[in-house]
VMD Tcl script that draws the C-alpha trace (Angstrom):
set ca {
  {-36.08 31.84 27.93}
  {-37.41 29.53 24.98}
  {-34.61 30.06 22.81}
  {-32.38 29.85 25.74}
  {-33.59 26.26 26.70}
  {-32.75 25.21 22.87}
  {-29.24 26.39 22.64}
  {-28.80 24.37 25.90}
  {-30.85 21.24 24.51}
  {-28.73 21.71 21.19}
  {-25.38 22.22 23.37}
  {-26.03 18.84 25.04}
  {-26.83 17.30 22.18}
  {-23.25 18.20 20.68}
  {-21.28 17.21 23.30}
  {-22.57 13.40 23.33}
  {-22.08 13.39 19.39}
  {-18.42 14.18 20.66}
  {-18.06 11.71 23.12}
  {-20.02 9.31 20.98}
  {-17.28 9.73 18.02}
  {-14.29 9.76 20.33}
  {-15.08 5.79 21.17}
  {-12.42 3.91 18.94}
  {-14.57 2.01 16.11}
  {-14.84 -1.52 15.97}
  {-14.53 -3.75 12.87}
  {-15.19 -7.45 13.34}
  {-14.50 -9.69 10.09}
  {-15.02 -13.57 9.68}
  {-11.74 -14.68 8.14}
  {-12.61 -18.65 8.04}
  {-9.02 -19.19 6.57}
  {-7.22 -17.93 9.51}
  {-9.03 -19.65 12.35}
  {-9.36 -23.64 13.32}
  {-10.44 -25.40 16.17}
  {-8.61 -28.54 16.91}
  {-10.94 -31.06 18.89}
  {-9.54 -33.67 21.41}
  {-9.99 -37.15 19.30}
  {-11.71 -38.35 22.66}
  {-14.75 -36.09 23.41}
  {-18.60 -37.53 22.51}
  {-20.85 -35.33 21.23}
  {-22.30 -34.03 23.78}
  {-18.86 -32.59 24.49}
  {-18.27 -31.44 21.78}
  {-21.52 -29.47 21.37}
  {-20.14 -27.46 24.89}
  {-16.55 -26.76 23.72}
  {-18.51 -25.10 20.41}
  {-20.36 -23.08 22.96}
  {-17.61 -22.19 25.22}
  {-16.12 -20.69 21.83}
  {-19.26 -19.19 20.46}
  {-18.71 -20.56 17.07}
  {-21.00 -22.98 15.49}
  {-19.91 -26.16 14.65}
  {-18.65 -26.35 10.93}
  {-18.21 -22.54 10.63}
  {-14.17 -22.81 11.26}
  {-12.31 -25.51 9.73}
  {-12.04 -28.89 12.53}
  {-8.98 -30.92 13.34}
  {-8.50 -33.96 15.90}
  {-5.73 -33.99 18.55}
  {-4.44 -37.98 19.84}
  {-3.28 -38.80 23.13}
  {-0.62 -40.17 20.88}
  {0.33 -36.66 19.64}
  {-0.25 -35.02 23.02}
  {2.46 -37.95 24.32}
  {5.29 -36.39 21.44}
  {5.34 -33.23 23.64}
  {4.50 -34.03 27.47}
  {6.44 -36.89 28.13}
  {9.08 -37.06 30.36}
  {8.21 -33.42 31.49}
  {4.74 -34.31 33.19}
  {4.20 -37.55 34.86}
  {2.18 -40.19 32.73}
  {-0.96 -39.72 35.17}
  {-1.15 -36.06 33.80}
  {-0.97 -36.89 30.15}
  {-3.58 -39.79 30.98}
  {-4.87 -41.97 28.24}
  {-7.38 -39.62 26.09}
  {-7.24 -36.25 24.28}
  {-9.81 -33.67 26.07}
  {-8.08 -30.70 25.68}
  {-9.53 -28.71 22.68}
  {-8.73 -24.99 21.15}
  {-10.01 -22.11 19.25}
  {-7.31 -20.12 17.51}
  {-7.62 -16.85 15.20}
  {-4.12 -15.63 13.67}
  {-4.89 -11.70 13.62}
  {-4.30 -8.37 14.97}
  {-0.64 -7.43 17.60}
  {0.44 -10.45 20.02}
  {-1.38 -12.61 21.69}
  {-4.63 -13.13 23.51}
  {-5.20 -16.18 25.73}
  {-8.97 -17.18 27.63}
  {-9.24 -20.17 29.25}
  {-11.85 -22.45 30.56}
  {-12.04 -25.60 32.29}
  {-8.12 -25.13 33.28}
  {-6.65 -25.45 36.52}
  {-2.73 -25.38 35.58}
  {-2.14 -23.42 33.04}
  {-2.72 -19.65 33.51}
  {-3.21 -16.99 30.19}
  {0.20 -16.02 30.87}
  {2.10 -18.93 30.85}
  {0.31 -19.87 27.46}
  {1.47 -16.54 26.14}
  {5.23 -16.82 26.79}
  {5.69 -21.07 25.69}
  {3.74 -19.55 22.32}
  {6.10 -16.75 22.42}
  {9.26 -19.14 22.70}
  {7.84 -21.77 19.86}
  {7.46 -19.11 17.59}
  {3.52 -17.60 17.62}
  {2.78 -14.08 18.27}
  {0.11 -12.85 16.60}
  {-3.12 -14.75 17.58}
  {-6.42 -15.28 19.71}
  {-7.00 -18.01 21.51}
  {-9.15 -19.92 23.51}
  {-8.45 -22.91 25.55}
  {-11.38 -25.22 26.31}
  {-12.04 -28.73 27.90}
  {-15.43 -30.66 29.11}
  {-14.51 -30.56 32.50}
  {-11.22 -29.01 34.66}
  {-7.83 -29.96 33.22}
  {-4.38 -28.75 33.60}
  {-4.25 -27.61 29.90}
  {-0.72 -28.40 29.44}
  {-2.05 -30.69 26.01}
  {-3.46 -27.71 24.67}
  {-0.08 -26.78 23.49}
  {-0.17 -29.26 20.86}
  {-3.42 -28.25 19.58}
  {-2.48 -24.58 19.35}
  {1.04 -26.19 17.44}
  {-1.23 -27.78 15.35}
  {-4.02 -25.74 14.28}
  {-1.02 -22.73 13.44}
  {0.72 -24.78 11.54}
  {-2.40 -25.97 9.38}
  {-3.35 -21.95 8.93}
  {0.00 -20.41 8.04}
  {1.03 -23.24 5.73}
  {4.25 -23.82 7.63}
  {6.14 -26.12 10.15}
  {7.25 -24.10 13.51}
  {10.79 -25.46 14.28}
  {10.74 -28.67 16.36}
  {13.09 -27.48 19.05}
  {11.19 -24.39 19.50}
  {8.11 -26.25 20.49}
  {9.72 -28.88 22.59}
  {11.12 -25.79 24.26}
  {8.00 -23.57 24.73}
  {6.55 -26.76 26.07}
  {9.18 -27.37 28.57}
  {8.63 -23.98 29.96}
  {4.63 -24.16 29.92}
  {5.65 -27.77 32.39}
  {8.43 -26.33 34.22}
  {6.39 -22.43 34.99}
  {3.76 -24.26 36.30}
  {5.74 -26.46 38.81}
  {7.38 -23.58 39.45}
  {3.84 -22.10 39.91}
  {2.72 -24.59 42.66}
  {5.54 -24.07 45.00}
  {5.40 -19.85 44.90}
  {2.76 -18.63 42.69}
  {1.82 -18.20 39.13}
  {2.84 -14.53 38.61}
  {6.16 -14.82 40.62}
  {6.68 -18.00 38.57}
  {6.13 -16.14 35.30}
  {8.35 -13.41 36.18}
  {11.02 -15.34 36.95}
  {10.89 -17.75 33.92}
  {11.13 -14.15 32.13}
  {13.64 -12.73 33.75}
  {15.96 -15.64 33.18}
  {15.17 -15.62 29.32}
  {16.35 -11.81 29.37}
  {19.54 -13.07 30.96}
  {20.49 -15.88 28.36}
  {23.05 -13.84 26.63}
  {24.96 -13.76 30.22}
  {23.75 -17.14 31.35}
  {25.04 -18.78 28.03}
  {28.70 -18.33 29.89}
  {27.62 -19.32 33.59}
  {29.07 -22.57 34.81}
  {25.47 -24.00 36.07}
  {26.75 -23.69 39.73}
  {27.09 -19.98 38.99}
  {23.18 -20.01 37.28}
  {21.95 -21.78 40.85}
  {23.39 -19.20 42.65}
  {21.81 -16.39 40.08}
  {18.36 -18.10 40.10}
  {18.54 -17.82 44.21}
  {19.34 -14.52 43.46}
  {16.50 -13.68 41.49}
  {14.29 -15.58 43.58}
  {15.22 -13.65 46.45}
  {14.14 -10.06 44.85}
  {10.79 -11.31 44.91}
  {11.02 -12.75 48.45}
  {10.49 -16.38 47.58}
  {12.47 -19.52 48.28}
  {12.80 -22.40 45.50}
  {14.16 -25.61 46.59}
  {17.11 -27.48 45.01}
  {15.28 -29.88 42.87}
  {13.68 -27.02 41.35}
  {16.69 -24.92 40.62}
  {17.75 -27.79 38.62}
  {14.51 -27.80 36.41}
  {15.12 -24.24 35.93}
  {18.68 -24.65 34.76}
  {18.38 -27.50 32.35}
  {15.32 -25.18 30.81}
  {17.59 -22.69 30.56}
  {20.39 -24.99 29.12}
  {17.28 -25.81 26.32}
  {16.39 -22.21 25.58}
  {20.45 -21.32 24.76}
  {20.03 -23.30 22.01}
  {17.37 -21.13 20.57}
  {17.76 -17.82 18.84}
  {18.26 -15.59 21.79}
  {17.61 -12.26 19.89}
  {13.92 -13.86 19.33}
  {13.21 -14.85 22.31}
  {14.14 -11.47 23.29}
  {12.29 -9.89 21.48}
  {9.52 -11.90 22.18}
  {9.58 -10.43 25.82}
  {9.52 -7.29 24.21}
  {6.17 -7.45 22.61}
  {4.63 -9.29 25.88}
  {5.44 -5.70 27.03}
  {4.23 -3.71 24.86}
  {0.99 -5.83 24.48}
  {0.46 -5.71 28.05}
  {1.74 -1.46 28.35}
  {-1.25 -1.40 25.63}
  {-3.75 -3.01 27.40}
  {-3.44 -1.13 30.45}
  {-3.83 2.41 28.38}
  {-6.63 0.73 27.06}
  {-8.16 -0.39 30.10}
  {-7.46 3.36 31.78}
  {-9.21 4.69 28.21}
  {-12.48 3.22 28.98}
  {-12.22 3.88 31.88}
  {-11.84 7.75 31.46}
  {-14.87 7.66 28.57}
  {-17.04 5.95 31.34}
  {-16.46 8.26 33.75}
  {-16.87 11.53 31.62}
  {-20.48 9.97 30.38}
  {-21.45 9.23 34.22}
  {-20.37 13.26 34.31}
  {-22.44 14.37 31.11}
  {-25.54 12.25 32.33}
  {-25.34 13.80 36.29}
  {-24.95 17.12 34.26}
  {-28.20 16.14 32.26}
  {-29.91 15.26 35.52}
  {-28.58 18.23 37.18}
  {-29.72 20.67 34.09}
  {-33.74 19.51 34.31}
  {-34.02 19.22 38.04}
  {-33.03 22.92 38.30}
  {-35.00 23.28 34.76}
  {-38.46 21.82 36.08}
  {-37.43 22.93 39.41}
  {-37.82 26.67 38.76}
  {-41.33 27.99 39.08}
}
mol new
graphics top color blue
foreach p $ca { graphics top sphere $p radius 0.5 }
foreach p [lrange $ca 0 end-1] q [lrange $ca 1 end] { graphics top cylinder $p $q radius 0.2 }
display resetview
């Protein structure tokens, strides 16, 4: 009886060990050279402290840059109302260049979604980075792109193509405006559909392109007014000036990252399901063991 009990306990320990070993190992390393923080130039000290708390890092541990309102206006003026740009710079970002794909998280950003940032940064030429966007209180988040561009260029020592940065900003703003009409998910999907078709769109007249936009909108069961359609046409004409193959590759990268994240989430769920079953079996084992007379 005792020998049989020992065998069963040893078996349980072995199973637990195998489950723990099967969990992918995670390595954490601090690469200060590949990290930056950009702060809005008009933040006060208490707001800066809050931003660093949001980012989960200590001030001084990462190189810090400042972004002014004039720098933000370089990309936003003419795309969004002046009142939305304001006269002060408040948006902040933390960026670490690593891994594959873009991972974006936001705090106090009420207009731009993480996926909007991913798409705009891909257009600008940024493919692999972890980015956190924050502000001391709720802001639209459009100005944060300026900080990301500046920090990324400081890390790599290379300038992103100016046209790509301008089009990336225009894409973010246009997607946000479209999202106000039809929802952020549908807006992002429609923009991506148009990016996939840029090779064909180049040969379309504006009238044909407008018709194509309406067709795509119908597939998502949404309606887009004429003013918004004109903005989408203007965005497409700007994107045509970029490397279309690179934009298409960017979309494939995004799809691959989303697929990988989905599989990882499923794997984690399965693992914890196994853990749950395992501890249930332990409970049942001891319940049966001590329930016997």
